[in-house]
VEXVOMI-618946 format. One record per residue: residue in three letters; x, y, z of N, C-alpha, C in turn. Coordinates in steps of 0.02 Angstrom, whole numbers, padded with zeros to 5 digits, always signed. Layout:
<zamars>
alaXYZXYZXYZ
...
</zamars>
This chain:
<zamars>
met-04867-01685-00116-04821-01637-00147-04751-01667-00149
thr-04722-01674-00209-04656-01703-00215-04602-01650-00202
val-04542-01674-00190-04486-01628-00179-04474-01585-00241
glu-04481-01615-00299-04473-01578-00361-04524-01521-00366
glu-04586-01535-00348-04638-01484-00349-04624-01429-00298
ile-04599-01449-00240-04584-01401-00187-04534-01349-00211
phe-04482-01371-00247-04428-01325-00265-04440-01289-00331
arg-04499-01298-00360-04518-01255-00416-04532-01184-00393
thr-04548-01178-00329-04556-01112-00298-04504-01108-00242
pro-04442-01089-00258-04386-01097-00211-04378-01042-00159
ile-04434-01014-00137-04434-00965-00082-04483-00990-00030
phe-04463-00988+00033-04501-01020+00086-04510-00973+00146
leu-04568-00979+00179-04579-00943+00242-04554-00987+00299
ala-04507-00960+00338-04476-00998+00392-04524-01012+00449
pro-04513-01067+00486-04551-01078+00548-04528-01030+00601
met-04575-00992+00631-04557-00945+00684-04609-00949+00739
ala-04587-00968+00799-04633-00974+00855-04666-00908+00870
gly-04731-00908+00877-04767-00847+00892-04778-00801+00833
val-04759-00824+00774-04766-00782+00714-04803-00818+00658
thr-04777-00875+00637-04803-00907+00577-04862-00953+00592
asp-04913-00925+00624-04975-00962+00636-05018-00958+00573
ala-05078-00988+00577-05121-00991+00518-05138-00921+00491
ala-05151-00874+00536-05169-00807+00515-05114-00775+00473
phe-05052-00781+00496-04996-00750+00460-04984-00787+00394
arg-04989-00854+00396-04978-00892+00335-05028-00872+00281
ile-05090-00861+00301-05142-00841+00252-05125-00773+00222
ile-05103-00726+00264-05084-00660+00239-05029-00666+00187
val-04977-00704+00202-04921-00712+00156-04944-00745+00091
arg-04986-00796+00097-05012-00831+00037-05053-00784-00006
glu-05097-00746+00024-05140-00701-00014-05099-00648-00051
leu-05049-00622-00018-05006-00572-00050-04964-00602-00106
ala-04937-00661-00094-04892-00692-00143-04929-00717-00205
glu-04992-00737-00196-05031-00764-00252-04993-00821-00287
glu-04964-00864-00247-04925-00920-00273-04948-00984-00240
lys-04983-01027-00277-05014-01086-00249-04965-01138-00223
asn-04904-01139-00250-04855-01190-00230-04806-01166-00177
leu-04814-01104-00153-04770-01079-00100-04777-01121-00037
leu-04722-01151-00014-04724-01191+00046-04706-01148+00107
met-04750-01149+00157-04739-01111+00218-04736-01158+00277
phe-04694-01140+00325-04682-01183+00383-04719-01158+00444
ser-04746-01206+00482-04784-01189+00542-04737-01171+00600
glu-04766-01144+00653-04731-01139+00716-04712-01210+00738
met-04660-01216+00779-04641-01283+00800-04692-01312+00849
val-04704-01377+00841-04755-01413+00880-04720-01468+00920
ser-04737-01474+00982-04704-01522+01026-04726-01594+01011
ala-04676-01637+00999-04691-01708+00990-04721-01737+01054
asn-04695-01716+01112-04723-01739+01175-04795-01716+01183
gly-04809-01654+01162-04877-01629+01165-04925-01671+01124
ile-04902-01693+01066-04943-01737+01023-04951-01805+01058
his-04896-01831+01084-04898-01896+01118-04948-01897+01176
tyr-04949-01843+01214-04994-01840+01272-05062-01809+01255
lys-05073-01799+01190-05138-01775+01165-05159-01708+01195
asn-05111-01663+01199-05125-01597+01225-05170-01558+01176
glu-05223-01530+01202-05273-01498+01158-05244-01438+01120
lys-05205-01396+01155-05175-01338+01122-05126-01359+01068
thr-05090-01414+01080-05043-01439+01031-05079-01460+00968
phe-05133-01496+00976-05171-01520+00918-05201-01462+00879
glu-05218-01407+00914-05243-01348+00879-05191-01321+00830
met-05127-01328+00848-05073-01302+00806-05063-01343+00742
leu-05092-01403+00741-05086-01445+00682-05136-01427+00628
lys-05185-01387+00646-05239-01372+00598-05216-01321+00546
ser-05240-01331+00486-05230-01282+00433-05295-01279+00392
val-05301-01226+00353-05360-01219+00311-05338-01217+00238
glu-05385-01230+00194-05369-01237+00123-05332-01176+00095
glu-05352-01116+00117-05325-01056+00088-05252-01043+00105
glu-05222-01082+00151-05151-01072+00168-05106-01128+00143
arg-05134-01182+00120-05094-01240+00100-05061-01230+00032
pro-05001-01263+00021-04970-01315+00062-04930-01287+00122
val-04933-01325+00176-04899-01307+00238-04854-01364+00261
ala-04795-01347+00286-04751-01395+00318-04761-01388+00393
ile-04776-01443+00426-04783-01442+00499-04717-01462+00531
gln-04692-01418+00574-04628-01431+00607-04639-01458+00677
ile-04605-01513+00694-04609-01540+00762-04539-01538+00794
phe-04538-01541+00861-04475-01546+00896-04482-01597+00952
gly-04427-01627+00970-04426-01677+01023-04357-01708+01027
ser-04349-01759+01070-04283-01791+01077-04287-01866+01085
asp-04347-01893+01089-04357-01965+01096-04376-01994+01028
pro-04336-02039+00998-04350-02064+00931-04420-02095+00925
lys-04441-02135+00974-04507-02167+00970-04563-02116+00971
ile-04558-02067+01016-04611-02016+01023-04611-01971+00961
cys-04553-01954+00936-04550-01912+00876-04580-01948+00815
ala-04565-02013+00809-04593-02051+00753-04669-02056+00759
glu-04692-02068+00820-04765-02072+00832-04798-02005+00815
ala-04767-01950+00838-04795-01884+00826-04797-01868+00751
ala-04745-01888+00716-04743-01876+00643-04800-01912+00608
gly-04813-01974+00630-04869-02011+00601-04936-01978+00614
val-04943-01951+00674-05005-01915+00691-05012-01853+00648
val-04958-01817+00639-04959-01757+00597-04984-01774+00527
glu-04956-01827+00498-04976-01846+00430-05049-01867+00428
lys-05072-01902+00479-05139-01929+00479-05192-01876+00494
phe-05178-01831+00540-05231-01786+00564-05223-01713+00541
ser-05168-01697+00508-05162-01630+00478-05160-01638+00403
ser-05157-01583+00369-05151-01585+00296-05081-01564+00275
ala-05032-01584+00315-04963-01564+00302-04938-01592+00236
ala-04905-01548+00197-04873-01570+00136-04803-01597+00150
val-04774-01574+00206-04706-01593+00226-04704-01598+00302
leu-04665-01646+00327-04651-01649+00399-04580-01622+00409
asp-04574-01569+00448-04509-01538+00461-04488-01552+00533
phe-04425-01567+00542-04400-01580+00610-04352-01526+00631
asn-04362-01501+00693-04324-01444+00718-04259-01466+00751
leu-04203-01444+00721-04137-01453+00751-04104-01385+00760
gly-04144-01332+00762-04114-01266+00762-04137-01217+00815
cys-04192-01232+00850-04217-01183+00898-04165-01171+00953
pro-04148-01106+00966-04097-01091+01017-04126-01075+01086
ala-04192-01074+01093-04223-01052+01156-04203-01097+01214
pro-04181-01068+01270-04160-01108+01328-04213-01158+01352
lys-04277-01139+01349-04329-01185+01373-04334-01248+01329
ile-04307-01244+01268-04305-01301+01223-04239-01339+01230
thr-04184-01302+01228-04119-01336+01230-04103-01368+01297
lys-04133-01343+01352-04119-01373+01417-04146-01444+01421
asn-04192-01461+01377-04220-01529+01375-04185-01571+01322
gly-04131-01545+01294-04094-01583+01243-04129-01582+01176
glu-04172-01532+01165-04209-01528+01102-04185-01468+01061
gly-04214-01459+01001-04194-01403+00959-04121-01407+00941
ser-04086-01351+00945-04016-01349+00924-03970-01389+00970
ala-03993-01406+01030-03952-01448+01075-03939-01516+01045
leu-03984-01539+01002-03976-01605+00971-03915-01607+00924
met-03893-01548+00901-03836-01548+00856-03772-01570+00891
lys-03774-01575+00957-03716-01601+00995-03715-01677+00998
asn-03768-01708+00969-03774-01780+00973-03796-01808+00906
ser-03748-01815+00861-03764-01836+00792-03794-01907+00790
lys-03774-01950+00837-03800-02018+00838-03875-02017+00852
leu-03895-01977+00901-03966-01972+00918-04005-01939+00861
val-03975-01890+00829-04007-01858+00771-04024-01911+00719
gly-03976-01954+00704-03987-02006+00655-04043-02054+00676
glu-04045-02071+00739-04097-02116+00764-04166-02085+00758
ile-04170-02021+00776-04235-01986+00773-04259-01981+00701
leu-04215-01956+00657-04236-01945+00588-04252-02009+00551
ser-04214-02062+00565-04229-02127+00534-04297-02153+00557
ala-04311-02146+00621-04374-02170+00648-04433-02130+00620
val-04424-02064+00615-04477-02021+00587-04489-02038+00514
lys-04436-02046+00476-04442-02060+00404-04481-02124+00392
lys-04469-02175+00433-04502-02240+00424-04576-02236+00438
asn-04598-02185+00475-04668-02182+00497-04711-02133+00457
ile-04683-02103+00404-04722-02057+00363-04710-02072+00289
ser-04757-02048+00248-04749-02055+00176-04738-01988+00142
ile-04753-01932+00177-04740-01866+00149-04666-01849+00155
pro-04642-01800+00117-04571-01781+00122-04552-01759+00193
leu-04490-01774+00211-04462-01755+00276-04406-01704+00266
ser-04409-01649+00301-04356-01599+00300-04331-01586+00370
val-04273-01555+00376-04247-01534+00441-04223-01462+00435
lys-04227-01427+00491-04199-01359+00495-04145-01360+00548
ile-04085-01340+00528-04028-01344+00573-03994-01276+00579
arg-03949-01271+00627-03904-01213+00632-03833-01236+00612
leu-03786-01191+00617-03718-01209+00597-03684-01254+00648
gly-03710-01253+00709-03681-01293+00763-03701-01262+00830
trp-03675-01292+00884-03692-01267+00950-03658-01200+00965
asp-03594-01195+00948-03557-01132+00958-03503-01127+00904
glu-03465-01073+00906-03416-01060+00853-03360-01112+00851
glu-03349-01145+00907-03297-01197+00909-03322-01265+00885
asn-03387-01269+00874-03417-01333+00854-03467-01323+00797
leu-03441-01300+00741-03483-01290+00682-03486-01356+00643
asn-03536-01396+00660-03541-01464+00631-03602-01473+00586
ala-03623-01419+00553-03681-01424+00510-03671-01475+00454
val-03610-01479+00428-03596-01527+00374-03606-01598+00399
glu-03580-01613+00458-03589-01680+00488-03663-01696+00497
ile-03701-01650+00526-03771-01661+00539-03810-01668+00473
ala-03791-01629+00423-03824-01633+00358-03813-01702+00327
lys-03753-01728+00333-03739-01795+00306-03778-01849+00343
val-03784-01841+00409-03824-01888+00448-03897-01884+00426
ala-03922-01824+00415-03991-01815+00393-04001-01848+00325
glu-03955-01837+00280-03961-01866+00213-03962-01942+00216
ser-03917-01971+00256-03913-02044+00261-03973-02073+00298
ser-04010-02030+00335-04069-02053+00371-04132-02048+00329
gly-04126-02024+00268-04183-02021+00223-04216-01953+00218
val-04187-01902+00249-04215-01834+00244-04214-01811+00171
asp-04267-01778+00150-04275-01758+00080-04244-01691+00064
phe-04243-01645+00111-04208-01581+00101-04194-01549+00169
ile-04147-01500+00168-04122-01470+00230-04124-01394+00224
ala-04145-01361+00278-04139-01288+00283-04086-01272+00335
val-04041-01226+00319-03986-01210+00363-03988-01136+00381
his-03994-01122+00446-03989-01053+00470-03915-01039+00483
gly-03891-00983+00455-03819-00970+00456-03791-00941+00520
arg-03815-00966+00577-03787-00946+00642-03781-01007+00687
ser-03737-01003+00737-03734-01055+00788-03787-01042+00840
arg-03798-01091+00883-03846-01081+00937-03821-01026+00984
gln-03756-01024+00995-03726-00975+01040-03741-00903+01018
gln-03748-00893+00952-03762-00826+00926-03835-00805+00935
phe-03879-00854+00942-03951-00840+00940-03965-00803+00875
tyr-03980-00737+00878-03994-00700+00816-03948-00639+00809
ser-03892-00640+00846-03845-00585+00844-03794-00595+00789
gly-03759-00541+00773-03707-00545+00721-03737-00559+00653
ala-03693-00571+00605-03714-00584+00536-03717-00659+00523
ala-03764-00679+00482-03768-00749+00461-03707-00766+00419
asn-03680-00826+00430-03620-00848+00395-03641-00890+00334
trp-03649-00857+00278-03672-00892+00218-03619-00940+00190
glu-03556-00925+00203-03502-00970+00178-03508-01039+00210
glu-03529-01042+00273-03537-01107+00305-03597-01145+00276
ile-03649-01108+00256-03705-01141+00222-03681-01171+00156
ala-03637-01136+00121-03609-01160+00058-03574-01228+00068
lys-03542-01237+00125-03508-01300+00139-03558-01357+00145
val-03616-01342+00174-03668-01394+00180-03694-01411+00110
lys-03707-01361+00070-03731-01373+00002-03683-01417-00037
ala-03619-01405-00029-03569-01443-00066-03561-01515-00040
ala-03584-01527+00021-03571-01592+00054-03626-01643+00043
val-03686-01622+00022-03742-01669+00015-03773-01663-00054
lys-03810-01715-00072-03842-01716-00138-03915-01694-00135
ile-03945-01696-00075-04015-01674-00069-04018-01597-00070
pro-04076-01568-00087-04081-01495-00090-04067-01462-00023
val-04037-01403-00026-04020-01363+00033-04052-01294+00025
ile-04085-01272+00079-04115-01205+00081-04073-01162+00127
ala-04054-01102+00103-04014-01055+00143-04060-01008+00181
asn-04043-00994+00244-04085-00952+00287-04040-00907+00329
gly-04061-00843+00334-04026-00797+00378-04009-00731+00345
asp-04039-00677+00371-04022-00608+00351-04044-00589+00280
val-04094-00622+00253-04121-00600+00188-04180-00553+00201
arg-04170-00490+00183-04220-00439+00197-04237-00396+00135
asp-04202-00407+00080-04213-00366+00021-04186-00402-00041
phe-04192-00370-00099-04170-00400-00161-04095-00414-00162
glu-04057-00367-00134-03984-00374-00136-03960-00434-00094
ser-03988-00441-00033-03967-00497+00009-03992-00563-00020
phe-04049-00562-00054-04075-00622-00088-04026-00645-00142
asp-04004-00598-00184-03955-00615-00236-03891-00642-00206
lys-03868-00608-00153-03802-00625-00124-03803-00693-00091
ile-03856-00710-00055-03857-00775-00020-03857-00833-00070
leu-03892-00823-00127-03892-00875-00178-03824-00880-00212
gln-03793-00822-00223-03727-00821-00255-03675-00857-00213
ile-03676-00843-00148-03625-00871-00104-03638-00945-00087
thr-03700-00961-00072-03715-01029-00048-03727-01079-00104
lys-03749-01055-00163-03770-01099-00218-03829-01143-00196
ala-03867-01119-00148-03923-01158-00121-03978-01167-00172
asp-04021-01216-00158-04077-01231-00202-04138-01187-00187
gly-04137-01153-00131-04192-01109-00113-04171-01064-00056
val-04214-01016-00041-04202-00968+00013-04262-00967+00059
met-04248-00968+00124-04301-00966+00175-04299-00897+00210
ile-04357-00866+00214-04362-00799+00243-04395-00803+00311
gly-04360-00776+00362-04386-00777+00430-04403-00708+00455
arg-04359-00680+00496-04374-00616+00529-04384-00559+00480
gly-04359-00565+00419-04370-00513+00369-04444-00504+00352
cys-04484-00555+00366-04556-00552+00352-04596-00523+00410
gln-04565-00513+00467-04602-00486+00524-04621-00413+00510
gly-04686-00401+00506-04709-00334+00487-04701-00320+00413
asn-04678-00369+00376-04665-00360+00304-04684-00424+00266
pro-04748-00445+00270-04769-00506+00235-04767-00498+00159
trp-04755-00437+00135-04747-00425+00063-04680-00451+00038
leu-04633-00462+00082-04565-00478+00061-04563-00540+00016
ile-04599-00593+00036-04597-00654-00004-04628-00642-00073
lys-04684-00606-00075-04714-00588-00139-04664-00551-00183
asn-04630-00501-00154-04583-00461-00193-04524-00502-00217
leu-04500-00548-00176-04444-00590-00196-04464-00640-00249
leu-04525-00666-00244-04550-00712-00296-04555-00676-00363
thr-04583-00616-00362-04587-00577-00424-04518-00564-00453
tyr-04472-00545-00409-04404-00531-00431-04370-00594-00459
phe-04381-00651-00426-04351-00714-00449-04377-00733-00518
lys-04441-00722-00528-04473-00744-00591-04462-00695-00649
thr-04461-00630-00633-04462-00579-00686-04404-00530-00684
gly-04370-00526-00627-04318-00475-00619-04345-00408-00599
lys-04411-00402-00592-04442-00339-00574-04440-00329-00498
lys-04424-00268-00477-04422-00250-00407-04484-00210-00389
asn-04530-00241-00353-04591-00206-00333-04575-00149-00285
ser-04617-00097-00287-04610-00041-00240-04635-00062-00171
pro-04610-00030-00118-04636-00045-00050-04710-00029-00046
pro-04745-00061+00000-04817-00048+00007-04830+00024+00029
thr-04885+00052+00006-04906+00118+00030-04933+00111+00101
leu-04942+00168+00133-04971+00166+00201-05041+00136+00199
ala-05080+00153+00148-05147+00125+00142-05145+00049+00134
glu-05098+00024+00096-05091-00049+00087-05069-00082+00152
arg-05026-00049+00187-05002-00075+00251-05059-00081+00302
val-05100-00029+00305-05157-00029+00351-05207-00083+00332
lys-05218-00092+00268-05265-00143+00244-05244-00212+00266
ile-05179-00226+00261-05154-00292+00281-05154-00300+00357
met-05139-00247+00394-05143-00250+00467-05214-00268+00489
arg-05263-00237+00456-05333-00251+00472-05350-00324+00456
arg-05329-00346+00398-05342-00415+00377-05310-00465+00425
his-05248-00451+00444-05211-00494+00490-05247-00499+00558
phe-05268-00442+00584-05303-00440+00648-05369-00478+00644
glu-05406-00469+00590-05469-00505+00581-05459-00580+00580
lys-05405-00602+00548-05391-00674+00546-05370-00700+00615
leu-05332-00661+00652-05315-00682+00720-05377-00690+00763
ile-05423-00643+00757-05486-00649+00795-05524-00711+00774
glu-05526-00724+00709-05562-00783+00683-05534-00848+00711
phe-05468-00853+00714-05437-00916+00734-05427-00922+00810
lys-05417-00866+00845-05396-00870+00914-05442-00834+00964
gly-05492-00798+00939-05535-00761+00983-05507-00692+00998
glu-05550-00647+01023-05532-00577+01031-05476-00566+01082
gly-05479-00599+01139-05429-00588+01191-05359-00605+01169
val-05350-00664+01142-05283-00685+01118-05262-00642+01059
ala-05309-00627+01014-05293-00587+00955-05265-00519+00974
val-05295-00487+01023-05272-00421+01045-05201-00426+01072
arg-05188-00476+01114-05120-00483+01143-05068-00496+01088
glu-05085-00540+01042-05036-00559+00991-05027-00505+00938
met-05080-00468+00924-05075-00417+00872-05031-00359+00893
arg-05022-00349+00958-04979-00294+00981-04909-00299+00952
lys-04880-00359+00955-04811-00367+00929-04810-00360+00853
his-04862-00388+00820-04864-00381+00747-04872-00308+00727
ala-04914-00272+00763-04925-00201+00749-04860-00161+00757
ala-04820-00180+00807-04756-00146+00818-04711-00157+00758
trp-04710-00218+00731-04670-00232+00671-04697-00195+00610
tyr-04763-00196+00601-04793-00163+00543-04779-00088+00544
ser-04776-00058+00602-04769+00015+00607-04696+00037+00607
lys-04649-00010+00605-04579+00008+00604-04563+00048+00541
gly-04530+00105+00550-04512+00146+00493-04564+00197+00473
leu-04623+00193+00503-04675+00242+00488-04663+00307+00526
lys-04685+00362+00498-04680+00425+00533-04724+00422+00596
gly-04695+00441+00653-04733+00436+00715-04740+00365+00740
gly-04694+00321+00717-04700+00250+00732-04697+00234+00807
ala-04656+00271+00844-04650+00258+00916-04716+00271+00951
glu-04748+00327+00935-04812+00343+00966-04865+00292+00944
leu-04861+00272+00882-04909+00222+00856-04902+00156+00893
arg-04840+00134+00905-04829+00072+00942-04856+00078+01014
asn-04846+00135+01044-04874+00146+01111-04949+00140+01111
asn-04981+00168+01060-05054+00164+01055-05077+00092+01048
phe-05043+00055+01005-05061-00015+00996-05051-00055+01060
asn-04997-00041+01096-04983-00077+01158-05034-00062+01212
arg-05066-00004+01208-05117+00013+01256-05187-00012+01236
ala-05193-00037+01175-05258-00062+01152-05279-00122+01194
glu-05340-00121+01218-05364-00175+01263-05417-00219+01230
asn-05444-00198+01174-05497-00236+01142-05495-00222+01067
pro-05532-00261+01027-05532-00251+00954-05552-00181+00933
glu-05599-00152+00970-05622-00084+00952-05565-00034+00955
asp-05522-00041+01006-05464+00003+01012-05419-00004+00951
phe-05406-00066+00931-05363-00078+00873-05393-00049+00810
phe-05456-00064+00798-05488-00041+00737-05492+00036+00734
lys-05498+00067+00792-05499+00140+00795-05432+00169+00773
ile-05377+00139+00797-05310+00162+00778-05300+00152+00703
leu-05322+00094+00677-05314+00080+00606-05356+00129+00564
ala-05416+00146+00588-05458+00194+00552-05425+00262+00549
glu-05394+00283+00603-05358+00347+00604-05300+00346+00555
leu-05265+00289+00552-05210+00282+00504-05236+00286+00432
glu-05293+00254+00420-05323+00256+00353-05339+00327+00333
asn-05368+00365+00379-05385+00434+00365-05323+00475+00350
phe-05269+00460+00388-05206+00495+00376-05178+00479+00307
ser-05183+00414+00288-05156+00393+00223-05194+00425+00165
asp-05258+00439+00176-05299+00470+00124-05278+00543+00111
gln-05243+00572+00161-05225+00643+00157-05155+00654+00129
ile-05119+00600+00116-05050+00609+00092-05041+00580+00022
</zamars>
């Protein structure tokens, strides 16, 4: 998949740990009905690949119905990151190799990885150059605005990435210090777009048609990446794609449609991860799906008490019966 082909569909599903696994990617793809939509995986440890960790290798897998997929890796050692990137290209069906420079989680940054790397532009250049030399598929990076408000160096890092051979950049409009609080600073993303010649994707606080229009207007970005706005709302990318192509604003999903997708999502989780893991992981997804529904608090409590697939399916069946009556 070339960079030109990638940006023919300029809306992207962001990499989100614990969210954008194969099951969720399939749901988004099926709803969007867009074969060229590029979706990003959860971040995968370069060290885990290096040490041949079984769970890590499981995260590299994708199936035909969800592709094209960008596999995101994280690490801080140029040699290990380059090696891991080569393994990703060889053993997965990745259309793009994405490198994480944005994760704010303390368990990642304490090792000098994720957004902590933005404090060391020299090392960033070494890592990205090494990775680029070891793969033939496009290389992208996802960055934040900087470590904190006093060190907003996204432009510097973007220039380093460009000079290292990176093909495109996604920018989340917050510093690491902010985590996910406050508003995304789209004006700072605009500075990155103006500073480099490679495509730039804007990310942060896009949840509806209005914010989609506004982020493109302010940043002049080549594309938009949707993250937390898709949690419990996998229809968002479909709706934005329709709006981008036709100007039409789709209506929100009905309760019946919402229940249908929740069921499909849960079935896919069971298929890929087994019943035990699926039940644990579906609780958080169910909480997101039920946000804004009448009786949502009670519904979330019911889902959180579900101990097996039968419990989940019973709750969904009751919701279906309720939707038939309204």
